[in-house]
N, C-alpha and C positions, 0 to 999 in steps of 0.2 A: 462666142469664139469657136472657130472650127479647128479641131485637132488634126494634126498631120497624121495621115493614115499609117505612115511608116513608124511614127513615134508610138502610136497606139499599139501597132503590131509588136514593136520592140519591147514595150512595157509588158505586154501580155507574155511575150517570150521569156522575159526576165523573171516574171512571177512564176511561170511554170518551172523554170530552172531552179529557183529557190525552193519551191514546193517539192520538187524532186529531191533536192538536197535534204530537206527535212524528213522526207520519207525514209531515207537511209537510217536516220536516227530513230524513227518510229519502229522500224524493223529491228534495229539493234536493241532497243528497249524491250521488245517482245521476246527476243532471244534470252535476255537476262531474266525476264519475268518467268519464262518457261523453265529455266534452270532452277529458279527459286521455288517454283511450284513442285518440281520433281523432288528437290531436297526436302521440302515440307512433307510431301506425301510419303516419301521413302522413310523419313525420320519417324513419322508417326507410326508407320507399319513396323519398322525394325525396333524402335525403342519405346513404343507406346507413349510418345511424348511429342508435343508440337512446340518447337522453340519460337515460332513466329506468331505474333498476335494479329498483325495485319500488314498488308503491303499496298503502298500507293505509288503512282507514277505520274509524271507530267512531261510534256514536250513543249518547249518554248514556241510561242507563236512568232510569226514573221515580225510583228510589231515589237514584241519584247526582245527579240533577237537584235532588232535595229537599235533599240535603246541600249542594250548591252555593248554592242559594237561601238556606238558613239561614246559611251562612258569610258571604254577601254582605249579609245583612240586608235583603233585598228582599221585596216582597209575593209571595204564592204564586199570584196570578192569572196567567192565561195572557198577558194583555197586558203585565203587569210583566215576566214572564220573556222575552217576545218583545223587549222594549225593552232589557233589561239583561244578558241572557245570550247571548253570541255564539258560544260554543263547544259548543253542543248537538250539532251535527254537525261532525265533523273528518276531514280527509284529510291523510295524510302522504305526500309524494313524495320518495323517496330517489334521488339522482342520483350519477353517477360523479364529476363535477367541479363546482366552485363556479360556474363560468360557466354550466353547465347549469341550476343552480337559478335563476339570474337570467334566463336565456333562457326557461325555462318559465313563470316569473312573468310576463314580458313577453307571451308568446304567449297565456296564459290571460286576463290582465287587459285586453288590447287588444280582446277580443271585445266587440261592441257591446251585448250583453245582460248583460254583467257590470258590476257597480258595486263599486268598491273602497271599503270602509268604513274600513279601517285597515290600516296596515303597520307591523310592528316588525322591523327588520333586526338580528337578533342575530348575523348573520355579520359585518357591518361593525363592530358594537359588541356584543361578547359580554357575557353576564351575568358578574358577578364570580366565579362558580364555574367559569367556562370554557364554559358552555353556548353553543352556536352553532346557529342555524337562522333561516330567513326565514319570518316569520309574516304571513299576510294574511287578513283577514276580508273575504270577497267576498259579494255579494248576487246571487242568481240567481233568475229568475222560474220559478215552477212553476204549471202550468195544471191546476186541479182542476175537477171538475164544478160547484163553487160559484163558480168564477172564478179569476183569477190572484192568486197570493200571492208576495211577494218573501221569499226565505229566505236568512238568513246562514249561510255555511259557513266554518269556519276551515280554511285550507290552509297546511300547513307544507312548506317546501322545505329539504332538507338533503343533505349528501353522505353516502357510506357511512361515512366516518370519524366524522362528527358523529353519525350514527345509532348507531353502535357505542358511542361514548362515552356518549351520552344513555341508552342502554339499560342500560349498566353502572351509571351514576350513579343511575338510578331504582331498580335492584335494591338497591344499597347503602343508598340513602335509605330504602327500605322496610324493609330488614333492621334498621337502627338506629332505626326509627320517628322519622325526621327529626332524630335527635341523633347525627350522624356525628362521630366523634372528629376533633379538629383535624389530627392527623397524616395521617389518611386523606383528609380534605378537601384538604390540601396535595398529596397524591399524585394525587388526581383532577384538580386544577388543572394539575399538571405533565403528566399524560396528555392533558388537553385542549390544552395548548400543543404537545405533540408531534404530536397529530392535526392541529392547525392547520398546523403546519410541513409535515407530509406533504402536506396538501391544497395548500399553496402550491407545493411542489416539483412535484407532479403537474400542477398547473395551468399552471406554466411550460412543462413538457414538452408539455402539451396545446396550449398557445397557439402553440408553435413549428410545430405541424402544422396547427391549425385556425384560427389567426388570433386577433384580439382578443376578450376575453370580453365578454359582454353587459353593458349598463349596470346600475348598481345603483339600486333604487327609492328614492324619498324616504320616509323613515320618518314615521309619523304615529300 
């Protein structure tokens, strides 16, 4: 079959357009990563303490973005995705203590070029399966040759215990193709409760040394 040259050229043009769209999110992710690196280094220098265990980031591929768009039932246009998909770029910040998660949220979102679009506090109000994490979608300016764009980046804050549990739950969920047996779901919930109890105990010990924990954000 001979492909129409115009169709091939249009397909290439569309792909380049979508790749350019994703590039904005890659740059937005870098901006947030830089801010986090600065906070980590400054905090270690000023307080002789590092509240961050590790940071990971990911950018959705075109294929995974297409799956998300189809699942949400939204248009495939760039403007539609820009308006309705807020987790194209994601950063996960793993902390030692619960108070560190809230402290870093405060330090990041108080910066005057950051706009908080939404907050879901699954630490204060865990999901029914036991999942805990603080999710925030923040908007950061990115300056391109064509001008300034505001890019949403999803930032998750969690403790080591929360991250360990979430990683295990994800693997089990994937193994059973989302049909996890009830008994295993109950065991996972018990493990989540144990992890939460450990976080609380460690937080109390931490608070005796370092003072009161940071305030909790308002969910939205």
